C-alpha positions as CSV (number, residue, x, y, z in Angstrom):
1,X,111.8,86.2,91.4
2,X,114.3,84.8,93.9
3,X,116.9,87.2,92.5
4,X,114.5,90.1,93.1
5,X,114.0,89.1,96.7
6,X,117.7,88.8,97.3
7,X,118.4,92.2,95.8
8,X,115.6,93.7,97.8
9,X,116.8,92.3,101.1
10,X,120.2,93.8,100.3
11,X,118.5,97.2,99.9
12,X,116.6,96.8,103.2
13,X,119.7,95.9,105.0
14,X,121.2,99.1,103.7
15,X,118.4,101.1,105.4
16,X,119.6,99.9,108.8
17,X,123.2,100.6,107.8
18,X,122.2,104.1,106.9
19,X,121.6,105.0,110.5
20,X,125.2,104.0,111.2
21,X,126.5,106.2,108.4
22,X,126.5,104.0,105.3
23,X,124.7,105.5,102.3
24,X,121.9,103.6,100.6
25,X,121.5,105.5,97.3
26,X,120.1,102.5,95.5
27,X,117.4,101.9,98.1
28,X,116.3,105.6,98.0
29,X,116.1,105.5,94.2
30,X,114.0,102.3,94.3
31,X,111.8,103.8,97.0
32,X,111.3,106.8,94.8
33,X,110.4,104.7,91.9
34,X,107.4,103.5,94.0
35,X,106.3,107.0,95.1
36,X,105.0,108.1,91.6
37,X,104.6,111.6,90.3
38,X,101.3,112.8,91.9
39,X,101.4,115.4,94.6
40,X,105.0,116.1,94.2
41,X,106.9,118.6,96.3
42,X,110.3,119.9,95.4
43,X,112.1,116.9,96.9
44,X,109.9,114.4,95.0
45,X,110.5,116.3,91.8
46,X,114.2,116.1,92.2
47,X,114.0,112.4,93.0
48,X,111.8,111.8,90.0
49,X,114.5,113.4,87.8
50,X,117.1,111.1,89.4
51,X,114.8,108.1,88.6
52,X,114.5,109.2,85.0
53,X,118.2,109.5,84.7
54,X,118.6,106.1,86.2
55,X,116.3,104.5,83.6
56,X,117.7,106.2,80.6
57,X,120.5,103.7,79.9
58,X,118.6,100.7,81.1
59,X,117.4,97.9,78.9
60,X,113.8,96.7,78.9
61,X,114.9,93.7,81.0
62,X,116.6,95.9,83.6
63,X,113.5,98.1,83.8
64,X,111.3,95.0,84.2
65,X,113.6,93.9,87.0
66,X,113.2,97.3,88.7
67,X,109.4,97.0,88.4
68,X,109.5,93.6,90.0
69,X,111.6,94.9,92.8
70,X,109.2,97.8,93.3
71,X,106.3,95.3,93.6
72,X,108.2,93.4,96.2
73,X,109.0,96.6,98.1
74,X,105.3,97.6,98.1
75,X,104.3,94.2,99.4
76,X,106.9,94.3,102.2
77,X,106.1,97.9,103.2
78,X,102.4,97.2,103.3
79,X,102.8,94.0,105.3
80,X,105.4,95.6,107.7
81,X,103.1,98.6,108.4
82,X,100.1,96.2,109.0
83,X,102.2,94.1,111.4
84,X,103.5,97.2,113.2
85,X,100.0,98.5,113.7
86,X,98.8,95.1,115.0
87,X,101.7,94.2,117.2
88,X,102.7,97.7,118.5
89,X,99.5,99.7,118.4
90,X,100.5,101.5,121.6
91,X,103.0,103.5,119.5
92,X,100.0,105.2,117.8
93,X,98.1,106.0,121.0
94,X,99.4,109.6,121.0
95,X,97.5,110.3,117.8
96,X,94.3,110.1,119.7
97,X,95.3,112.5,122.4
98,X,93.2,115.6,123.0
99,X,94.9,118.9,123.6
100,X,95.3,118.4,127.4
101,X,96.8,115.0,127.0
102,X,99.2,116.3,124.3
103,X,100.4,119.0,126.8
104,X,100.9,116.4,129.5
105,X,103.0,114.2,127.2
106,X,105.0,117.2,125.9
107,X,105.6,119.3,129.0
108,X,105.4,116.9,132.0
109,X,106.4,113.5,130.3
110,X,103.1,112.0,131.6
111,X,101.4,109.2,129.8
112,X,97.6,109.8,129.9
113,X,96.8,106.1,129.6
114,X,95.7,104.0,132.6
115,X,98.3,102.3,134.7
116,X,96.8,98.9,133.9
117,X,97.1,99.6,130.2
118,X,100.7,100.8,130.5
119,X,101.7,97.7,132.5
120,X,100.1,95.4,129.9
121,X,101.8,97.1,127.1
122,X,105.2,97.0,128.8
123,X,104.8,93.3,129.5
124,X,103.9,92.7,125.9
125,X,106.9,94.7,124.6
126,X,109.3,92.9,127.0
127,X,107.9,89.5,125.8
128,X,108.8,90.5,122.2
129,X,112.3,91.5,123.3
130,X,111.9,95.3,123.3
131,X,112.3,98.0,125.9
132,X,109.1,99.3,127.6
133,X,107.9,102.6,126.4
134,X,109.3,105.6,128.3
135,X,107.2,107.5,130.9
136,X,105.5,109.8,128.2
137,X,104.4,106.7,126.2
138,X,106.2,107.8,123.0
139,X,108.4,105.5,121.1
140,X,112.0,106.6,121.2
141,X,113.3,104.7,118.1
142,X,112.3,102.6,115.1
143,X,113.4,99.2,116.5
144,X,109.8,97.8,116.5
145,X,109.2,99.0,112.9
146,X,112.5,97.5,111.9
147,X,111.5,94.2,113.5
148,X,108.2,94.3,111.5
149,X,110.2,94.9,108.3
150,X,112.3,91.8,109.0
151,X,109.2,89.8,109.8
152,X,107.5,90.9,106.6
153,X,110.6,90.0,104.6
154,X,110.7,86.6,106.3
155,X,107.0,85.9,105.7
156,X,107.2,86.9,102.0
157,X,110.4,85.1,101.4
158,X,109.1,81.8,102.9
159,X,105.9,82.1,100.8
160,X,107.9,82.5,97.6
161,X,110.5,79.8,98.3
């Protein structure tokens, strides 16, 4: 199990390197392994074919190892998304905008939330070590989500060790 965690952490680190230009083909294949076959679009079908090719020459032990890694990936993704929603719910506020608020954010860079709410959110983000949200209230990058992934990995790793 410890080997699975170590391998998975290497895959996750690759996702952050991807943004700087390093490819992470192993992670994308493992991620695809989770996604399953249902509701496939063309991209998913092609990825499914790649996954099948990847499994052709594998022993039953290697396939079992991949399945273990997939279970770990699923746990980490679920925990990271839950943490992100709990810690940084302000990044989802735009989903509840009505049409007028949407237009304000889009055209005028105006955040329709109250000033008190915006100030509280910005204080919270700064206390966690992140930049405040811009004027329109939309997150500019994935740094908070990345933080939640690292927190999820750390939590699961400490529980297993």
